[in-house]
C-alpha positions, 0 to 999 in steps of 0.5 A, a space after each residue: 264328808 267331802 275333802 275341802 281342798 286347799 284354799 291357796 293364797 299367792 305370795 309374789 316373789 321378792 328378790 333378796 338384797 344385801 341386807 333383806 331376805 327374799 322369797 320365791 313365788 309360792 302359795 299358802 293354804 289358808 286352812 292348813 298353812 302348807 306352802 306350795 310351789 304351784 297354784 294347784 297345791 301339788 308341789 309342796 315345799 319339802 321340810 328341808 326347803 325354805 321359802 326364805 332366800 337369805 340376804 346376799 350380804 354386801 359385796 365390797 370392793 377394794 379399800 380406797 384411801 380418802 383421807 391420808 393419815 398424818 403424824 398425829 391424825 388417823 386417815 380414812 379408807 372406804 369401800 363400796 358394795 357393788 350391789 347397793 349403795 352401802 359403804 364401809 369406812 375404816 381408820 388408818 393409823 396415824 404415822 407418828 413423827 419421824 424425828 431427826 436430831 440436831 445437836 446443840 451448838 453454842 452461840 458465840 459473839 458473832 454466830 448464832 447457836 442452837 439448842 438440842 432439838 428434833 425435827 419431824 421429816 414428815 411434818 417439819 415440826 420441831 420438838 424439844 424431846 425425842 418423843 415428839 411430845 414437846 413441840 416448840 411453840 410459835 413464839 419460841 425460836 430454835 435459833 439462839 441469838 449471837 452474844 455480841 462482843 463484851 469489850 473491856 475498857 479502852 487502853 491507849 496503845 499509841 500516844 498521839 503527838 502534835 502531828 500524828 494520831 494516837 490509838 486506843 485498843 479494847 479486847 473482848 472478854 469472851 473471844 479474841 476480838 480486838 477493836 481499835 480507834 484513832 485518837 486525834 493528833 494533839 496539835 501544837 501548843 505554841 508559845 510566842 516569842 516577841 521580836 528583839 532588835 539586835 544591838 552592837 553587842 547583843 543578838 536579836 531575833 524575829 517574832 516567832 512561836 515555839 
């Protein structure tokens, strides 16, 4: 019986990509399924040879920061494959708050006060605690308003006269502040004396007021 010979079918070459396998140009016998390098069926693929060219894998460049991390939110970095349009991203951990403490300051009658609080040097937010977990709300203020003076009753310290003003003074119960106010002069309270004619034995007087 005459030898049939190979019935070769060509497979075109295919370039391997980053994610897909490729193959060389080769021929396969439709009867015995052997693979050959040539179209005469002379150079068979050896056992250790493969008709599959493995995927190349991506060739990524350096990471580029696309979103900066904040105190509370992660950032993003991306890098690109130089062979294809593939990209990879990764998270950059949030920075966390960098808190600086401000000591409390008591408010006085004339000066504002402060509670103890912490401020982030990066985002400038203010917090009630050193963990940065209790932020001051928008309606809250870190400034404690001045108390204003708490004055007692007015006390007369200079008595007014007919021609000179008097003075009243009051004192703040919280500090050494003093306020004074003027009391109007009383003015004269005049009593009239009628005129009296002088006689031979009695003195007289003009009309006058005392």
